[in-house]
MIRO-218966 format. One record per residue (C-alpha): x, y, z. Coordinates in steps of 0.25 Angstrom, whole numbers, plus 5000, padded with zeros to 4 digits. Example, Ala and Ser with C-alpha at 12.3 -4.5 7.8 and 13.67 -1.06 7.14 Angstrom:
<recs>
504949825031
505549965029
</recs>
This chain:
<recs>
524851854890
525551714890
525851624879
526251484880
527251434869
526551344859
527251214856
526451174845
526751264833
525651284822
525851234808
526151344799
526451354784
527751394778
527351544776
526951564791
528151494795
529051594788
528251714793
528351654807
529951644805
530051784801
529151834813
530051754822
531251814817
530651954819
530251924833
531651864837
532251994833
531252074840
531452114855
530252074865
530352214872
530952334865
531552414877
532052524869
530652584869
530552584884
531052684894
532052664905
531052654916
530252554907
531452464904
531752464919
530352424922
530452314912
531752264917
531152254931
529952184927
530652084918
531652054930
530452024938
529951934928
531251864927
531051814941
529851744936
530551684924
529851774914
530851844904
530751924892
530851864879
532151894871
531351874858
529951874855
529351744853
528751714839
527551644845
527251744856
527651884850
526951964860
527651904872
528851964879
529151874891
529251724894
529051644907
530151544907
529451464918
528051454911
528551464897
527551574894
527651694885
527151824891
526851954884
527252064894
527652084908
526152104913
525951964907
527151914914
526651964928
525351894925
526051764922
526951764935
525651764943
525151644936
525051514944
525951424934
527051534934
527051534949
527151384950
528251384940
529051494948
528951414960
529451284953
530551364947
530951424960
530951294967
531751234955
532851344957
532851324972
533151174969
534251204959
534851294970
534951184980
536451164984
537051024981
536950924992
538050895003
538650765005
537950755018
536650775011
536950675000
537250575011
535950605019
535150585006
535850455003
535550405016
534050445015
533950375002
534550245006
533750245018
532450265011
532850165000
533150065011
531750085018
530850095006
531549994996
531549844997
532749765002
533249634997
532349555007
531149635001
531549594987
531749454990
530349444996
529749504984
530549404975
529949294983
528549354981
528749354966
529249204966
528149154974
527149224965
527849164953
527649014959
526149044961
525849094947
526748994940
525848874946
524648914936
525548994927
526948914925
527348994913
527349124921
528449194929
528549314938
529649424939
529749534948
529849674943
529649814948
530249894960
530549764968
531449714957
532149844955
532249864970
531650004969
530449944977
529849994990
529549895001
528149904999
528249894983
527449804975
528049674969
527949684953
527849544947
527849514932
527349384926
528049324914
527149234906
527249164893
526749224879
525549124879
524949204890
524449344891
524649444902
523149454905
523049304907
524249294916
523849404925
522449354926
522949214930
523949274940
522849354946
522049224949
523249154954
523649264964
522249274969
522249124972
523549124979
523649144994
524949214993
524349344988
523249434992
522549554986
522649494972
522149604962
522349634947
522549764940
522449724925
522049864921
523449924924
524449954913
525149834919
524149734923
524549674937
523949584948
524149634962
524349544974
524949544988
525849444993
525249395007
526549365013
527349495010
526249595008
526849644995
525949674983
526349604970
525949664956
525949554946
526049594931
526249504918
527349534908
527749674912
529049664904
529349814903
529249834918
530149714921
531149764911
531149904918
531249834931
532549754927
533149884922
532949954935
533349834944
534649814936
534949964938
534649954953
535649844954
536749914946
536550054952
536550054968
535950194970
534750164961
533950084971
533950184982
533850304973
532550244967
531950204980
532150344985
531550404973
530350304974
530150334988
530150484986
529150464975
528250374984
528350484995
527850584985
526850484979
527250504965
527450354962
525950314961
525550294947
524050284950
524050424956
524850494945
526250464949
527350384942
527750234943
528750204954
529750144944
529850274937
530650334948
531750224946
531750264931
531950414936
533050384945
533850304934
533550414924
534150514934
535350424936
535550414921
535450564918
536250614930
537650674927
538450584929
537450474927
537350354937
536550264927
536750254912
535750264901
535550144892
535250214878
536050324872
536950384861
538050274864
537050174858
537250164842
536050214835
535350274847
534450394844
534050484855
532850524847
532350384847
532650324860
531550224860
532250144849
533250094859
532550014870
532949944883
532649794883
533149734896
534249714906
535449624903
536449564913
535949664924
536849774919
536449804905
535149854898
534849804884
534349904874
533849874860
533649964848
532549944838
532450034826
531050094824
530150064812
530150164801
528850224805
529350244820
530650304815
529950404807
528850434816
529550444829
528950554837
530250604844
531150594832
530150664823
529950774832
531350794835
531750794820
530750904817
531350984828
532750974823
532251004809
531551134814
532851174821
533551184808
534351054807
533551014795
533950874795
532850774793
532850634797
532850564784
532050434781
533450364779
533850394793
532550344798
532750214790
534150204796
533550204810
532450104806
533350014799
534350004811
534449864817
534049834831
535149854842
535349794856
536249834866
536549844882
536749964891
537349974905
536349984916
537250054925
538650114926
539750014931
540450134937
539850174950
539450314953
539850404965
538550474968
537750464981
536350424982
535950554989
536550634978
535850554967
534550574974
534650724974
535050724960
533850634956
532950734962
533650854956
533650784943
532150764942
531850904949
532750994942
533550934930
532650834922
531550894914
530450784917
529450844907
530450854896
531150714896
530850564898
531550494909
532150374902
533250284908
533550224894
534150344886
535350434890
534750554883
533550624889
532250584882
531350694879
529850674878
529850694864
530750564862
529650484869
528450564864
527950584878
527350714882
528050814891
527350794903
527750754917
528750634918
529050544907
529850414911
530150304901
530150164905
531450104899
530749984893
529450044889
529850164881
528450214878
528050214893
528150344901
528250284915
527750414921
526550414913
525650404925
526050544929
524950614922
524750724930
525450854930
525150884945
525850754949
527050784940
527250924947
527050854960
528250764957
529050874952
528750944965
529150824973
530450814965
530750964970
530350934984
531250814985
532450874979
532350994988
532250915000
533350814997
534350924991
534251005003
534950965016
533950915026
534350915040
533950815051
532750855058
532150795071
530650805069
529650795081
528750675078
527650735086
527550865077
527550795064
526350825055
525450705050
525750745036
527250735037
527350585036
528750585041
529150445045
529650435060
530950365056
531250485048
531050595059
532450595064
533650575056
534350505067
533250395067
533550365052
535050365054
534950275066
534050175059
534950175047
536150155055
535650035062
535249975049
536649995044
537249945056
536449815055
537049795042
538449815046
538649945038
539350065044
538250175045
539350275043
539350235029
538150315027
538950445027
539850405017
538850455006
539450595009
540850565007
541650634997
542150504992
541250464981
541650314981
541450304996
540050374995
539650274984
540150154992
539350205005
538150224997
538150094990
538550025004
537350085011
536350065000
536749914999
537049875013
536349965022
535049995014
534949855008
534749914993
535449804987
535649814972
535649664969
536949674962
538449644964
538949764972
540349744967
539849764953
538949884955
539349954968
540250074966
541250024977
542049904979
542249824992
543549894995
542950034994
542050005006
543249985014
543650125013
542650165023
543450105033
544450215032
544550305044
544450435036
543150385029
542550355042
542950485048
542350565036
541050485037
540950515052
541150665050
540150665039
539050585045
538550695055
538350785042
537550675036
536650665048
536250805047
535550775033
534250705034
533250675022
531950585023
530950545012
529750605018
528450615011
528050755017
529450815014
529450764999
528050794996
527850925004
526550865009
525950874995
525350744989
525350714974
524150734966
523450604963
523150594948
522150484942
522750404931
521450384924
520850524923
522150604925
521450684936
522050714950
521450684963
521150534962
521850404958
521450304947
520650224956
519750334960
519550394946
518150454945
518250424930
518250274932
516750234929
516850114938
516950204950
515450254947
514550194957
513250164950
511950164957
510950044956
509850064946
508350054949
507549934945
507149924931
505649944928
504849884917
504350014912
505850064911
506249944905
505249964894
505750104891
507250054890
506749944880
506050054872
507350144872
508250024868
507249984857
507150124852
508650144850
508650014841
507350054834
507750194830
509250174827
509250054819
509450084804
508350064794
508349964783
508450084773
509750124779
510349984778
509949984764
510650114761
511950064768
511949944759
511750024747
512950114752
513749994754
513449934740
513750074733
515050084740
515449944737
515149964722
515850094722
517150044729
517149914720
517050004708
518050114711
518950054721
519049894721
518049804715
518349694726
517949784737
516749734746
516049814757
515149774768
514549844780
514849814794
514749874808
513449924814
512849934800
512749784801
512949744815
511449774820
511849894828
511850004818
511250144819
510650224807
511550304799
512750224804
514150224797
514350124786
515450024791
515949964778
517049854776
517749834763
518449714759
519049674746
518849534738
520049444739
520549504752
520149434764
520749544773
521549664772
522949614775
523449634761
522749764758
523249904761
522049954769
522450094769
522650104754
521350044752
520650134761
521250254755
520950214741
519550174745
519350314751
519850384738
518750294730
517650334740
517950484738
517450454723
516050404728
515050514726
514150454738
515350464749
516050574756
516950604767
517850484763
518950464774
519950354774
520450314788
521750234786
522350244800
521150174807
521250034812
520349994801
520550094789
519250144784
518650244774
517550334780
516450394771
515150454771
514050424762
513450544756
511950504754
511750434767
512750514776
513250374781
514650374786
515450244783
516850184782
517450074774
518449984781
519349874775
519149724779
518549764792
517949614792
518049594807
517049704809
516049634799
516149514808
515949604820
514649654813
514149524811
514249484825
513549604831
512449584821
512349434826
512249484841
511249584836
510449464830
510349384843
509449474851
508749604847
509149674860
510649674856
510249774845
509349854854
510449874865
511549894854
510750014848
510450064862
511850064866
512350134854
511250244856
511750254870
513150274866
512850374856
512050464865
513150454875
514150494864
515050364868
514850294855
515950344846
517250274846
517950374837
517750474849
518250384860
517050304864
516550174861
515950134847
514550084845
515149944841
515749944856
514449974862
513749864854
514849764860
514549814873
513049784871
513349644866
514249614878
513249654888
512249564881
513149454881
513549474896
512049484900
511449374909
510849304902
511549354889
510749424878
511749384867
512849274866
514349284864
514349244849
515849234849
515749124859
514749034852
515448924844
515648774843
516848714849
517948764858
518648854849
518148984844
517948974828
518849064820
518349164811
519549254809
519349394803
520549494804
521249404814
520049394823
519049284826
517749344821
516949224825
515549234832
514349144832
513449194820
512549074818
511249134823
510449004821
511348924830
511449034840
509948994845
510348854847
511648884854
511148984864
509748954868
509849044880
510049174873
508549224875
508649214890
508949364892
507649434891
508049574896
507349694889
508149794881
508049894893
508549794903
509749764893
510049904890
510149944905
510849814908
511949854898
512149984905
512249924918
513149814913
514249914908
514050004920
513849904932
514449774928
515449774917
516849814920
517449884909
518849894916
518949744917
518149684906
518049694890
516749704883
516849574874
515749514866
516549394862
516549324875
515549304887
516749294897
517149434903
518449484896
519349564904
520049694899
521349634905
521249514896
521149604884
522149694890
521249814888
521349864902
521850004898
520450024891
519250074898
518250004889
518549864883
517649814872
518249704863
517949684849
517349544847
518249504836
519449604836
519849564851
520949674851
519949784848
519449854861
518249944857
518450024869
519950054867
519750194863
518850234875
519550324885
519250324900
518450454899
517650394888
517450264896
516950344908
515950424898
515450294893
515250234906
514550364911
513550344900
513350204903
513150234918
512150344915
511450254905
511350154916
510750254925
509750314915
509350174909
509250114922
508450214930
506950194926
506350324921
505150334911
505350444901
504250494892
503850404881
504650444869
505850514877
506450384882
507750404873
507850544877
507950504891
508850374890
509850434880
510050564886
511550584883
511650694894
511150594905
512050474899
513350564898
513050664910
513050764899
514550744896
515150734883
515950614879
517450624881
518250664869
519650674876
520250564866
519550634854
520250724843
519850864845
519650874830
518850754825
518350704839
518850564836
519950484844
521150414839
521950534836
522350674841
521950804835
523250824828
523050704821
521550714818
521250674803
520250794802
521350894806
522350824797
521350844785
521250994789
522751004789
522750944775
521751044770
522651154776
523851104769
523351084755
524651114748
525250994754
524350904746
523950954733
523250834728
522350834740
522050984737
521650944723
520650834728
520050934738
519851034727
519250934717
518250884728
517851034731
517551054716
516750924714
515850954727
514450934722
513150884728
513150734725
511550734726
511150834715
512550844709
512550994709
513851074712
513851174722
513251114734
513350984743
512350874747
511850954760
511451074751
510850994740
509351014739
509050874735
509850824747
508950904756
507750834750
508350704751
508750724765
507250764769
506750634763
507750554771
507050464780
508250414788
508750464801
510250504801
511150414809
511750524817
510450574822
509850444826
510250434840
510150574844
508650584840
508350464849
508450564861
508150694854
506850644847
506250624861
506250774864
504850784857
503750844864
503050754874
501950844878
500950774869
501150644876
499950584883
500750524894
501750614902
502850534908
503950584918
505150624911
506550664918
506950804913
508350834909
509150944902
509450924888
510650834886
511850914883
512550794877
511350754868
511050894863
512350964862
513350854860
513150754849
514250664846
514850664833
514850504831
514650434819
513350344820
513550204821
513450114809
512250024808
511949884802
511249854789
511149734780
511949724767
510749684760
509649794758
508549694754
507349694763
506749564769
505549524761
504649504773
504949634779
503649704775
502949604782
503449644796
502449684806
502749784816
502849744831
502449844841
503249864854
502049824862
502249684856
503749674857
503849734872
505249784871
505849714859
505149654847
505149504846
505649434833
504649444822
504549414808
505049524798
506049574808
507449624803
508649554808
509549614819
510549674810
509449754803
508749814815
508149924808
507449854796
506149914792
505149874782
505249954769
504050044767
503550024781
504150144789
503350124802
502549994801
503049954815
502650064823
501150064824
500250144834
500050284839
501050354848
500350364861
500950494866
500950574853
502450604854
503150604841
504050484842
505550504839
506650424832
507850364838
509050414830
510450374828
511450454837
510750424850
509750544851
508350564847
507850654836
506450704834
505650634823
504650694813
503150694816
502950574806
503950484813
503550384824
504650304830
504750174838
504050234849
503050324842
502250204837
502350134850
500950094856
500850134870
500350004876
501649944870
502450014881
501949974895
502450104902
501750064915
501849914916
503149844912
503149714905
504049594907
505349604900
505349554886
505949414882
506849414870
506749284863
508149304857
508149174849
506749134845
506249004838
506849004824
508049094826
507649224819
509049264815
509349204801
510849244799
511249234784
512449154781
512949274773
513149354785
513149274798
514049164795
513649034802
514648974810
516048964805
516048874794
515648974783
516549084787
517949084782
519049134791
519849254788
518849304778
518149444778
516649434779
515849484768
514349494771
513449454759
512449544754
511249534763
510749574777
511649554789
510549464795
509449424786
508149484791
507249384799
505849414801
505649344814
506449434824
506249584824
507249674831
506349794829
504949824826
504949844811
504949984804
505650114808
504950244808
505050324796
505950444799
505950574792
506850664800
507550794796
508950784802
510250854802
511350754799
512350754810
513750784805
514650654808
</recs>
């Protein structure tokens, strides 16, 4: 039996800790195996068995572990505790142990390799220089690239004279290959933005004949424009204000000029990485410039070091525990790097992860010294400091290039712990992962100018990491062992070897290099000086070869930076030196090294890992999770009969889910009661008003109460302590006898107090000065008033989202408000449009200013004037079914979520790059708060799930099928079909509460449980809990001993309740259609399916969406005079009539006339069903007849379709009379920077000439089980 050590110790109290200490002391003094009780033969057998285990790195524990008391052995390779010898033998046979044994044996072999000879080092130096010369760019190549940049700058400066271009990247550092791209950065003035510059540059380059293949990648982390220079064929990557990359480039370029061995060493290292194919970020590798950082880090950590570090203990006030307080700022005079010290803020100093964790460890070790607040204050009160550090040593080193190459490979193969430390070229001491708060996985490389960035973060696969480690071992083994010259028969070379012809014979390479050196007037015998015993001569020969023969110029004064002077080179003219070179050159020629792909990779290709889904086997471009890759099949043509069915389904969603007038009145009463209580008990200047879906025309029954509280005398919350007010309000609300579950949430973006109303069961929240949301509510209500189809589609979309479990933003999907914006955007983009863009209708050239919370909340709200300005609004005559199917097709076939933003504030398409929201899968802009992306919290998995639902919905609603009458909702809103039977992703959700935004360890529910467990830590809280427990009583009858759910009076009241609970409304839309259809007179073909697993067994724990109600509970005087309108007269949607309720009151019913609008017999004798609030269908009682129950058969022409209904959107005398007290006319009457306070009265006055619904909802009398929220 094996036991892995647990790094996370459990929280224990003081008594258990003492017991644990005593037990540990006892175990430490107890031997693991008592050999005194064993016989001699048993002891001999035990000794032999343990000797055998020692060879597999399994040894007996000297003392028992207090955590694994029954274990006797420990595997040092796998770090696994083992109980006995039998378990050890079983562990030896495991796959992971065998793998670790092989790696350990290979490591021991590598450590046992003999040191290289001088001839071997010389051959290595020769191979590295030749590889750098062949692969790297020369001076001429650099000049060509610089001319390309200058020419592009002239072209761009013609339309953009304030912009300038600069080269950065490997071309400037001289670490580039001959085929490398040219990285160009644009510097632009502050008045311009990065998206504007790159979009204009894209058009400029497209219109130029100098460049071809001009494309853009604005969704990359660094947006770029690609183009190819026609003359040279080189690819250019143009970015804008990539300052960090330019700073890093300047540092690397300066180091390359000061240290001669750096450029050939980096080029060889990069060439090795390219041959091993580990430098491709898109396939799970690491970026190319990270190899330069790795080389520099090695030269700094080597003993003795070749390059200096820039930050360390020699700087006064430098703290190795807080290395990020000192930052590099740039290069000065080409020889120094400028650093800056900025003291952290008090909060940062106290909450530093690395400092805090280390301090705790030191305290536990027995030091007992705490970091006092005065010490922290001294750190935070320190002044800013600036200084310079040398980039390179002025004294030259005497180490050959070949030796540095071997040491580099050995350093990362055997010496440096890649998974423990961070590769940082800033700091002298090794940085641990805890210092950076980075996980201990794979490779961590710090960018010297972007301290929070792990350069190797693209290496996200353990398989690729292990492949890189294997390539390091292979390379070190190959280059550390002497490789002799071999003549290979070209005819016998396999196709997989990939050995270049010019590397088949060493003599060919030597002859080619000798010819090149002769043409440059360089003595070829200098190549062999690298294995001379004279270090000075060795360095001189290396530098001379690298600069004169191999054209790797460092662009600096050789007299200043080379480790030899002009006189030292004359020493090679001595006869003795020449004789030594001659005697050693045959020995050098025996050594032969090549950079061969087959040798360095052992024929093993790397594993390709997708950067999107983190799975192996495909790249990002071929990821199957990208919904744009799905090929959608064309839909069959729409039939008149099927169009009518879709119309009925959309109408039913609206008819059955809209709140009744009685519920509106109840909400107004709850609001008035709360306001009276708060003004009396807390603040007499407090004012409350409803907003959200309770008022915007898209609310469901039993929705949440969204309440905004303001204080008289305060126009905004700038001078108020919102957190203190919210906490004080929560304490007051706990005294309210009609409320429960009071929970203040002060850490949210908008602090709120959540509560539940006891009597109605409604949940609600009170926020402070959420005045922008009130204007948002008004605008949505205005859109709903323009055309009745807006509300129909809004309700259908919300039902669709809830059935698919994609309508809860707190669990990682989109909110219902976001789906309403999607509906409005589609209706605006429809051709011809159904609704206008209200924010683009104004007089003059400038948009009127209506500033609220720093944002312009203007929109055109003069409904009387809208008819005159836009007489063409009624041109769109599509039916509800056509629009609903068109919406599904629009978001699956036409709209590109990657490129564009859903924005209802403008008709013109808005790109994600303009908003700089390219990293988000779905971008939905709030119409007023332009920085708020409602799709920011949606992950890629959730996006794919949402798009799958839309695609399945497109197919379901777009394929003509005629379900049995009364079972349409069951067919079209089958969650198993819409989601393929899958559950919504919960990878971002907390495992405790199911919400997003925090980890399980930070869950508020878990925190409350911990508080209850540690009651002794807070005695006051215990007393309050005890008092609440003693005072628990039924608030209905007042008796002690039971609660509301057990009260007999409550049960009677519950049975008399005629309303349908909001949490059951949507579910019963589908389930109610499961009634028997055997009594129907006409049998229709029905597609049979298995019961939906998602709809039956998986019900989301969402909160129902709020709905809209008027603040005035008064009933229109003429409402009792309303006459019902059968569906046969209205075709698909009822026409405007007298006595109709306004759009913001979609569910207004005449008092005392429960079912006056549904006349006529049910033709199939099927008990009709009611559509209810969470997207499903529930069975109704025998006395109920719903929207379709009273429908006359002739009203639905099943066999013969009718032409599409025309919607007169703006009839004769404009029927929407918007009151001045809610819909502000124009701008004159609205003062800027003042919160909006709706007066008592309806959201929109009821107009008796336009009916959104046939009047009267069925009388409901359902026995239900209230779903737990």
